[in-house]
C-alpha positions, 0 to 999 in steps of 0.5 A: 961684904962683896958677893964674889958671884956678882960682876965687878960693876954690880959689886961697885954699885953695892958699895955706894948703897944702903943695905937692907935685909932681903926680908924687908925688900921682899915685904916691900915688893908685896905692897899694893902701893908700890905696885901701883907706883912702879906700874905707872913707869914707862920704863920696864922694871923686873926684880929678882931675888938673891936666888935669881927668881923673879919677884916682880915686874911692872906693866911695861915689862909685862907688855914688852916681854909678853908675860903676865905677873902670874906667869913670871913671878917665881920663875928663875931668871933663865926660865924667864929669859926662855919664855920671854918674847925678847932675845936675852942671849946678848945680855946673858953673855954680857953678865957672864963676862962681868958686864951689866947691860946689852941689847935685847930684841923683840920679834918685831925688831925693836931694840931695847937696852937692858941693864942689871943693877944690884939692890944691896941686902945684908952682909951675908945675903945675896943681893936682889937685882933690878933689870931695867929695859928702855928703847935703845939710845934715841932709836925711838925718835929715829924710828918716828922720823923714818915713818915718813908718810905713814898715816898718823895713829887714829885719835882713840882713847888709849889706856896708858897702862894697857896699850892694847885696849882702846875705846871705840866711839860708842864706848867713849860715849858710854864712858862720858856718862860715867865721867859725869857721874864720877864727878858727882861722886856717884858709884858706878857699876860697869856691866858686860861680858868678859873682854868688852873693855870694862877696865879700859873704861874705868881707867878712862873715867878716872883720868877724864874726871881729872884724877890722873895724878891720883892712885888707881888701884885695880883689884881683881876680886876673882883672883884673890883666894877666899881665905886671904880676901879680908887681909888683902883688901883691908890689910893686917897688923904685925902678928895678926896670923901665922905667916904674917909679914913682920911689919904688917901689910897695907890693904888695897883700900888704903893703897887707893886712898885719895884716888880710885878703887876699881873692884873688878869681878865684884860678884866673886867677893866671898859672902862673909867679907861683903858685910865688912865691905858694905860698912866701908862703903857706908862710913869710909872706915876700915879695920885691919885684920888684927887691929882694934882701931878703925881708920878713915879712907876716902876713895872713889869706888868703881865696880865691874862684873860680868855676872847678873848681880840681881840674880845672885841677890835672889839666890842669896849669894850677894847682899842686896844692900851691898848691891844697891850701894855699888849700883848707884849708876849701872853702866851697860857695856855692849858686846862687840857684836852689838856695835860692829860699826866700830870694827873698822876703827878698832882694826885701824887703831890696832894696826897703827899701834902694832906698826908704831914699833914694827918694821916692816909695817903690817897690813891686812889682805882683803880676805883677812879683813873680810874674815875679821869683819864677818866674825862675831868675836865671842871674846869681844875686844880682848879677843880682837886684840889677841888676834892682832898680836897673833898676826903681828907674830905670824905675818911678815908684811901682809896678814893673810887668811891662813894667819888667822885662828882656826875659829875664824876660818870655820864655815859655822857661825862663831857662837855655834863653835862654843856648843859641845860637839855632841850638841851639833851635827856629827861631822861627816867621816873624813878618812884623811883626818887621823885620830890625833887631829880629831882629838885636837879639834874636840879639845879645842871646842871643849876649851873654847866653851870653858873659856866662854862660860868661865870668863877667863882662860885661867878660870877655864884651866882650873875648871878643866883641871889643867894648867894655864900653859897647857890650855894656851898651847892647845888653843894656839895649836893649828 
């Protein structure tokens, strides 16, 4: 049966396809294995359900649209188009005319061909839709040819699933130690402040050890609700609990079978689940929720945390036996302020990445570069990357000092900005600074401190009792 609301081209695609129920499609889109597969694609993929709401987008789509899965999933397609960094006006007009593809453009002038494809569902169900996005028609080779004598990109270690993170020479040396241990099947525990590049190092170790064609499953332990942690990690069987998917669900551990399981923010694992994880580390067996049977799963485990696990052990909040199972080789990753010699390398490689798909190319004024070189980066490499993303949007061909975030322009030491305002000398009265500006300044200090203490903007938003969108808007406000 045709859906009369669909363009003719999409109806035509439906007739030659095999129909599946929307329930099956929805369950499939929740499986970690499918996420890992689609995240490995270079082409951007966005899936919406029959109601036009975003159900999934892969890593390539996150980067192009400047929206994370957490921000995008659940939005209507019109809301997604409005929040995206791309201009979807032509695509929406094409879909309204009965077409299925059009050019979408980024702020930097990059042209992408966006095409909508129907995913047929049951006869009385509205079909899901997949939107694919790729560089338009050979424009990529033309752009490369047009770069002329532009300097080649520095040969750093780039994470292919996150093009914003790079390993500097010192971090590469640290990672090489991890590669040697990984090849000997030793478990690694990556330690360091938020934003130092733990995920990039874990992916590099996985690839450099020759495992690039095997699964790499990244589990952010801090983002999984405690009540769902066991079922997400170990999977569950059909009917295991109210609301369980009809076909059951594979857990993260099983999705990583034969590859690497990266347990990020390991210190956030609930205490009652730690015993079950310890058993898996000891004998490589797991038992899905609701199943009487155990199964063997062979994976290599890398864990990471910004917490002091030894302190958590002494407080009874983390099992000592689990700590020693995970920390066969603890690897300390220094904050950016402790390897400042790498800053010129990181600045040059980030500029090269931005200029790979940007016209005109971006350069830094002497004053802007001086400010960057004199900053302590409490948010480490992640903060540096965010600053360059800001510069790419605000600056035309040369980034000036006024394009930098306010915290880089303050005369106080960077780490002092994270103290409560009351703990610092009271500012001199400024009759020209109205109440609104003073309140905004105070809000910014409170938010920066919360981000520093909580380790992420999302956790800081929860701590402060505001939504993540409000927090980001307040930080971006000049």
